[in-house]
N, C-alpha and C positions, 0 to 999 in steps of 0.2 A: 157565521156566524152570522143566525138573520134576525131582524129585531122582533118584538112579539107588542103585547099590550104595554101599558102602564099600570101599576099597581095602585093600589087602590090609596094609599099612601103618598102616590103623585113623585115616590123617589125613587125606587127600583124598576128597571126595564125587564120587563122577562124577554128571555132571547131561546132560542133554537143553533143546535149544530146540526150540521149539514156538510157533510165529506162527502167526497163520489170522486173516485177514477174513470175513464172517460178510453172506448176503446171503439175509435170511428172508421166504419172501412164503407168508402161511395164508389162509386161507379158510373159514370155517363157519357154520352155521347148524340149526337145529331146527322141531320143529312139531309140540307136543303138542295133543291131544282129548281131553279127559275129558267123562265122563257118567253122571248117575245113574239106575236103574232098578230094578223088583221085578220077580221072578219066583217066585209065590206067594208063602212067607214068607220069602223069601230078599231081601235086600237086596246090590246090585252097584254097586259104585264102581269105573268103567272107563277108563285110563290107556291109549289108543294112540297113537302118535308113530315120526319119525323122525329121527333126527341124521345130519350131512355134514360133515366134516372131510379138508380137502385143503392138503397143504403142500410147498413146494419150499425146498431150501438150495443156496447154492453159497458155497463157501466155499476160495478160494486158501490154501495155506499152506505152511508153510517149514518141516520137522523135521531136524533133526543134531545133533554130536555139541556140546557147549560146553563151556568149559573147567571143567576138574575144580574145585573149592573146599576150602581149610586148613580145616578146620572148627576150630581152635585160632589162626589168623590170618587171618579169611574177610577177601578182599580186593573188594568189591561192584561193581559196574559194569564186567565186565570184555567185557557183551556190549552191543555197537552194535546196537539194534531199527532205528532207521533204514537199516542199508547190506545189514538183509536183506531179500532179493527172493523171491517166491514160487516156489518148485521143482516145486511140483506142486498138485493142486485135488481137490474133493472135492463131491461130488454127491450129493444126496439128494430123492426124491420117496416121498411118501406121502400115499395114499388110504383115507379109511376112511368105511363107510355102513355103519349101524345101525336095525334096525326090531324097535321092542319092544311088548308087550302087557302088561298088568298087569291085574287083577281083584280086590277087595279086596271078600271075600263078609261080610257076618253074617248069620250061620244062626241065632242065639238072642242071646236079650241078652246073653249067656254068653260065648259061641262067635264068633271070627272068623276067615278062613284066606284069604290073599294067595296067587297062585299068577300066574308072569309066566316071562316069559322073554323074552328076548333074541337075535337073530339080526345078525352083525357081517358083513361083507365087507369084509376088507384087501389093499392092496397096496403093498410095502412095496419099495425099491429103493436100494439104495448102493453108490457105488463110488468109485473117482479115475481121475487121469490126470495126464500131463503138464500140460495144461490142462484148462479146463471144458470147450471142447469135445470134446478127447477123452474126458474123462470124462461126458460124458452121450451120446455115442455106445458107451462099454461098459456102458452102466446094462444092469440084468438085474432084475426085477422078479420079486417071489414072492408068490403071491396065497394067501391064508387065509380061511376061512369058518367060522364054529363057532356052535352054536346055544348059549346060556348060560340053564340054570333057575334060578327062584327060586322059594322056598317058605315060606310062613310061617305058625305057628298060634298063634291068641291066646285065653287064657281069664281072662275077669271075675270075680276074685276079689272081690270086694268093688266094690261104684262107684267107688272112689278106686285101686284095684291090682289089678293083672291081670298075669299069669304070661306067658311068650312063648317060642319058638324058630321058630329058623330054618337054610335051608338057600339057600348062595347060589354058584352060579359065575362065572368071569369071565375074560373073555379082552381079549389087548392085544397089537398090535403091537412086534416090538422092533426100535428103530432103533441105527443102529451097524452098526459091519464089523468082519469078521474079519481078520486079516493078509492069508490069500488072496482075501480082495473076495468073500468067501461070505455072504447073506444069512443070519438069525439064526431058529431057530424062534420062533413067538408065546410068548409069557407066559402062563399058565391059572394059575386061582387058585380054589381050595375056601374056603369060608366055614361054620363051623358057631359058631351062638350061643344061649345061652340065658339069660335074664333076667326080671327081675321090673321092672313101672312105674307109680309112682303118681303121684298129683296131689293137691293138696289147694287152698283158697281158691278154687274153682269153675274151677279149671285155668289159674291163675297161680304157680302152683308146682308142679313137677314134677322127677320124681328116676326113675333108674334104676340098676339094677346089673343086671351081665353079665357072663358067660364067654366067651369067644370061644376060637377053636382055627381058624388061618387058616395054609395052606400054599400056596407062588408054585412054581410051577416056569419052569425058563427064565430065570431071572436073569442081568443080561450083569453083568461086573465088568472091571476092565481087566487083557489080558494083561501077565502077568509079563516075558516075551520082548519084546513089542513095546511100549511104554506108551501107543502113538498107535492102538493096537485096541484092541480088547474080546473077551470070549469068553464062554462059557453057564457061570454058576456053579453049575447044576444048581438042586436047591430048598431054598428057607427055609423057616422053619416058625417062627409067633409065636403065642405062646398066653399068654392072661391074665386078669384079670380088671380090671373098668372101671366105675367109679362115677360119677354128676353127677347135682348138683342145679342148677337151674335157675330164678329165679322172679322174678316182676316185686311187690318189698317194699313200695313208696309210688309213687304216680302218677309220682314223678321219680326212682326208685331200683331199678334191674336190676342182679340179682347171679346 
């Protein structure tokens, strides 16, 4: 049962019924290769990899108006779920392949640089129909691809204390659908971070204090006019300070 608007008398709550069964099939795999080598005085720690994800969702559904609820004298159990039959079906397919490479360079005893990037290929599609066969036939896929870089710089202030800064972009396909059965543009993120890292007791105690600034575009939220659908919410921003300490205090206790 989904709550909707309150009626003008401020007593009865409008409601909707949403009933669905989901059959979800997913496949995922990944391969990572790591290596170390030197080019002159510069040390390299390289990571190369690929991952793949595929998912299919089939969901017969019913959506309709429910009896309003008196918020001062509520009567529950007005809906008989066993008598509700699906009136339409939702169908979604998603395929995601990512290829990535990263090199952590040790320039000197104090300076380290991390250079990396990821290229994503995403295919998404979601639609609905009077039944699953009609929904499968109406499916239209949206193809997206993007390169997301990552760069970080670390300076060792002391054998047990380092300062760092990083820049990274992210990419993510959007699931869901609009009221007009149109796919959504992918989510994109951008993050900056500056902080210090410390360690003690031969690395058994570590701490980090960091300032971060993260923005994301094309986030999804519920459609206020059609609650069973979604709309793009625009941009969201998160900025803050994060601190953590972790360590092995004794052979039996980690905090």
